[in-house]
Structure formats: structure tokens, C-alpha cells
C-alpha positions in Angstrom: 34.1 -84.7 20.4 30.5 -83.9 21.5 27.8 -86.4 20.7 24.8 -85.7 18.4 22.5 -85.7 21.4 24.6 -83.1 23.1 24.6 -80.7 20.2 20.8 -80.6 19.8 20.1 -78.2 22.7 22.9 -76.0 21.5 21.3 -75.8 18.0 17.9 -75.1 19.4 19.4 -72.3 21.6 21.1 -70.8 18.5 17.8 -70.9 16.6 16.0 -69.1 19.4 18.7 -66.4 19.6 18.5 -66.0 15.8 14.7 -65.7 15.9 15.0 -63.1 18.7 17.5 -61.1 16.7 15.3 -61.2 13.6 12.3 -60.0 15.6 14.3 -57.2 17.1 15.6 -56.2 13.7 12.1 -56.2 12.3 10.9 -54.1 15.2 13.7 -51.6 14.6 12.9 -51.4 10.9 9.2 -50.7 11.7 10.2 -47.9 14.0 12.6 -46.4 11.4 9.9 -46.7 8.7 7.2 -45.0 10.9 9.7 -42.2 11.7 10.6 -41.6 8.0 6.9 -42.0 7.0 6.3 -38.7 8.8 8.6 -36.9 6.3 8.5 -38.7 2.9 5.8 -37.7 0.5 4.6 -40.2 -2.1 1.4 -38.6 -3.3 1.3 -36.2 -6.3 0.9 -32.4 -6.0 -1.7 -31.0 -8.4 -1.9 -27.7 -10.3 -3.4 -25.8 -8.7 -2.5 -27.7 -5.5 -4.9 -28.8 -2.8 -4.0 -26.3 0.0 -6.3 -27.8 2.6 -3.9 -29.4 5.2 -0.8 -27.6 3.7 1.2 -24.6 4.7 -0.4 -21.3 3.8 1.2 -18.9 6.3 0.6 -21.4 9.1 -1.1 -24.7 8.2 -4.4 -24.5 6.4 -7.6 -26.4 7.4 -10.6 -27.3 5.2 -12.4 -26.0 2.1 -15.8 -24.5 2.8 -18.2 -22.1 1.1 -20.9 -19.5 1.7 -23.0 -19.3 -1.4 -20.6 -18.8 -4.3 -17.8 -17.7 -2.1 -15.1 -20.4 -1.6 -12.8 -20.2 1.4 -10.0 -22.1 3.1 -10.0 -22.1 6.9 -6.8 -20.6 8.5 -5.8 -20.2 12.1 -7.3 -17.2 13.7 -4.3 -16.4 15.8 -1.7 -17.0 13.1 -2.4 -14.5 10.3 -1.7 -10.9 9.3 -4.7 -9.3 7.8 -2.6 -6.6 6.2 -0.4 -9.2 4.5 -2.4 -12.0 2.8 -0.5 -15.1 1.7 1.1 -15.5 -1.7 2.4 -18.6 -3.5 6.0 -19.3 -4.5 5.5 -17.3 -7.7 4.4 -14.2 -5.7 0.7 -14.5 -6.7 -2.0 -13.7 -4.2 -3.6 -16.9 -2.8 -6.5 -15.1 -1.2 -7.7 -12.4 1.1 -8.8 -12.7 4.7 -12.5 -12.5 5.5 -14.5 -13.0 8.7 -13.3 -14.8 11.8 -15.3 -17.1 14.1 -16.2 -14.5 16.7 -19.2 -14.7 19.0 -21.2 -11.7 20.2 -22.6 -13.5 23.2 -19.5 -13.3 25.3 -18.6 -12.0 28.8 -17.7 -8.3 29.0 -14.0 -7.8 28.2 -13.5 -11.3 26.8 -13.3 -12.7 23.3 -15.3 -15.8 22.3 -15.2 -18.0 19.2 -16.7 -21.2 18.0 -13.3 -22.4 16.8 -9.8 -20.9 16.2 -10.4 -20.0 12.5 -10.6 -17.2 10.1 -11.6 -17.6 6.4 -9.3 -17.1 3.5 -11.3 -16.1 0.4 -9.4 -17.8 -2.5 -8.5 -16.1 -5.7 -9.9 -18.0 -8.8 -6.6 -19.3 -9.9 -6.0 -21.0 -6.6 -9.2 -23.0 -6.6 -8.5 -26.8 -7.2 -11.7 -27.6 -8.9 -12.5 -31.3 -8.7 -10.6 -31.7 -5.5 -12.4 -29.4 -3.0 -13.5 -32.4 -0.9 -9.8 -33.4 -0.2 -7.3 -32.7 2.5 -3.6 -33.1 1.7 -1.8 -34.7 4.6 1.5 -34.6 2.8 3.4 -37.8 3.7 0.1 -39.2 5.0 -1.5 -38.9 1.5 -4.8 -37.4 0.6 -8.1 -37.8 2.5 -11.4 -37.4 0.7 -14.3 -36.2 2.7 -17.4 -38.4 2.1 -20.4 -36.8 0.5 -22.5 -37.5 3.6 -19.8 -36.3 6.1 -20.5 -33.5 8.5 -18.1 -31.5 10.6 -17.7 -32.8 14.1 -18.8 -30.7 17.1 -17.8 -30.7 20.7 -20.5 -33.3 21.4 -19.0 -35.6 18.7 -15.4 -35.6 20.0 -14.6 -38.7 22.0 -11.6 -39.8 24.2 -9.8 -42.6 22.3 -10.7 -41.5 18.8 -7.9 -41.8 16.3 -6.7 -38.4 15.0 -4.3 -37.4 12.2 -2.9 -34.2 10.8 -0.1 -32.8 8.7 1.0 -29.5 10.3 4.3 -28.1 9.0 4.5 -30.8 6.4 4.9 -33.4 9.2 2.4 -36.1 9.2 1.3 -37.4 12.7 -1.4 -39.7 14.1 -2.5 -40.4 17.6 -5.5 -40.3 19.9 -7.8 -37.8 21.7 -7.0 -38.0 25.4 -9.4 -35.5 26.8 -12.2 -33.1 25.8 -13.1 -30.1 28.1 -14.3 -26.5 28.2 -11.7 -23.9 27.4 -12.1 -20.7 29.4 -8.6 -19.5 30.4 -8.9 -16.0 31.8 -6.2 -14.5 29.4 -7.3 -16.3 26.2 -10.2 -16.7 23.8 -13.1 -18.6 25.2 -13.9 -21.7 23.1 -16.8 -24.1 23.6 -14.3 -26.9 24.1 -10.8 -28.1 23.4 -9.9 -31.6 22.5 -6.5 -32.6 23.9 -4.4 -35.2 22.0 -1.1 -37.1 22.4 0.3 -35.5 19.2 3.6 -33.6 19.5 3.2 -30.1 18.3 5.1 -26.9 17.6 4.8 -23.4 16.1 3.4 -23.7 12.6 0.8 -26.4 13.3 -1.9 -23.8 14.1 -4.9 -24.0 11.7 -4.1 -27.5 10.6 -7.0 -29.8 9.6 -7.6 -32.5 12.2 -9.5 -35.6 11.3 -10.9 -37.9 14.0 -11.8 -41.5 13.0 -11.5 -40.2 9.4 -14.1 -37.4 9.9 -13.5 -33.7 9.6 -13.1 -32.8 13.3 -11.3 -29.6 14.1 -8.6 -27.0 13.8 -5.2 -27.1 15.5 -5.3 -24.4 18.1 -3.2 -24.6 21.2 -0.2 -26.4 22.8 -0.3 -28.1 26.2 3.1 -29.2 27.5 4.2 -30.0 23.9 1.0 -31.8 23.0 -1.7 -30.6 20.5 -5.1 -29.2 21.4 -7.7 -28.5 18.7 -11.0 -26.7 18.6 -14.2 -28.2 17.0 -14.9 -27.6 13.4 -18.7 -27.5 13.4 -19.0 -24.6 15.8 -16.5 -22.5 13.9 -18.1 -23.1 10.5 -21.5 -22.3 12.0 -20.2 -19.0 13.4 -18.9 -18.1 10.0 -22.0 -19.3 8.1 -19.9 -21.7 6.1 -20.7 -25.1 4.7 -18.0 -27.7 4.6 -17.1 -28.9 1.1 -18.0 -32.6 0.8 -17.9 -33.1 -3.0 -15.3 -32.4 -5.7 -16.7 -29.0 -6.8 -18.3 -28.1 -3.4 -21.8 -28.0 -5.0 -20.8 -25.0 -7.1 -20.6 -24.4 -10.9 -17.1 -24.1 -12.3 -16.3 -20.9 -14.1 -16.0 -21.0 -17.9 
């Protein structure tokens, strides 16, 4: 029969093994939670819903306005002008307006400040009181601060934290590069921010927030990773002002 002194190292070893197993289990649970967090929605859906950040054809971007005209930004390469989007009840959500095209462009090329076109919303699809929000689905709502401004190429920084909700799939990550975008067979953009976010068809147009600020529009895929174009340049080309308060500085209709 082993002595008390001989059993002490064995007990300590078992405790170490137990603690290691607990730590591994907790790590696995964290991974599982973070995985399911991408899919599980816990925030409410309003009526009318906040469409910024949600699927409208492809994924929608931000609310903005030009005077009394309220729009939702949509991907410029992912829409059919002849077939504007409708909701689940078949009602028209809005009609497509201008896209962010630039006249000062090399001959034979297309240039744009960002990969966006405006969707002019019908009155019954305007979520008054929530026009400063972006719905990130499982990631919850983000409210744009009253003093926020859309980020431009010059504001985008490697290492900045980014988040989005394309295809109703919440993701977060980092900017890994910012560079000019002038591929010979594609639209010329002032810059493209490259991220470590996984991406797929349907993410196009999604609202991208960088360090919590309205930053850009999901635009391109690079070896399975997301690239986005800057928000400020696109809004400027369209003459739009980002909504940064609940009613976007406009008067609600009676």
C-alpha cells in the first residue's frame, strides 16, 4: 500500500491534467460560441425593418440623403435596373437612381468613387427613427454617432478592426492592406481595402464598419477574402450625405 507521501505527486499530476482538460474544454466552447454567433440573431426586427446591412438583392449598405430624397446604398455591380427589389409581400422597396461614376476617367475605362448605386426608398420602407442604424444581424445593431463622418481612402488603416453582415452572416476581422485599384479589365476605384474576412457571392454592397466608423462598401473578392471600397468618395460622387441621426435631419411625413 503506497504511503501518503508517495500519493501526493500523483494527486498533483491528476489536478494538472484536470485543469488542462478544463482549459481545453473552455477553449472548444469559445470556438463553438464564436462560430454560432455568426448565425444566431438575438436583436429585434422592426416594422418597417432597418435594411442597412441586410439583404436587398445583394447586401445593402448605409442610409443617406440628398435633400429630401432618402436612399439606401446598394452594390453597383449587383443590381438589375429593370427589376428593382421587392419585399416578402411583393411590395416595391425602392427604385434605382444614380451610380457613383466619375467623368474624369481614362478613355475606354469606367471610374467610380466606390462600388455603389443608390436605391431611392418608397415611403413605406423608410424606418423613421432608425436611419442612423446598421443592422448586422447576429452582430446586433450599430448606431452611427451624430458627429461621425464616412471614411475615405486616407482614413483606412492596416490593422483597423472591421465588421460586416453580408448574407446574414456576421463577421469581424482586420484590414490587411490598402492600395490603388486599377485592374485593366475592371472599374477603377481610388483605393481598395483588403481584409482577412472570408467572402462569397451575396456580400457585395454590404456596409463595412472600421473601428466602429462607417467605412466602406463590400466590393471585390481576393482569393476568398473581402475587399471594400471607401464610403466617403462614393457618397461624394453621388452628392449624398450619410445619415447620422434617427430621422436623417429630415421632417417625417404626416
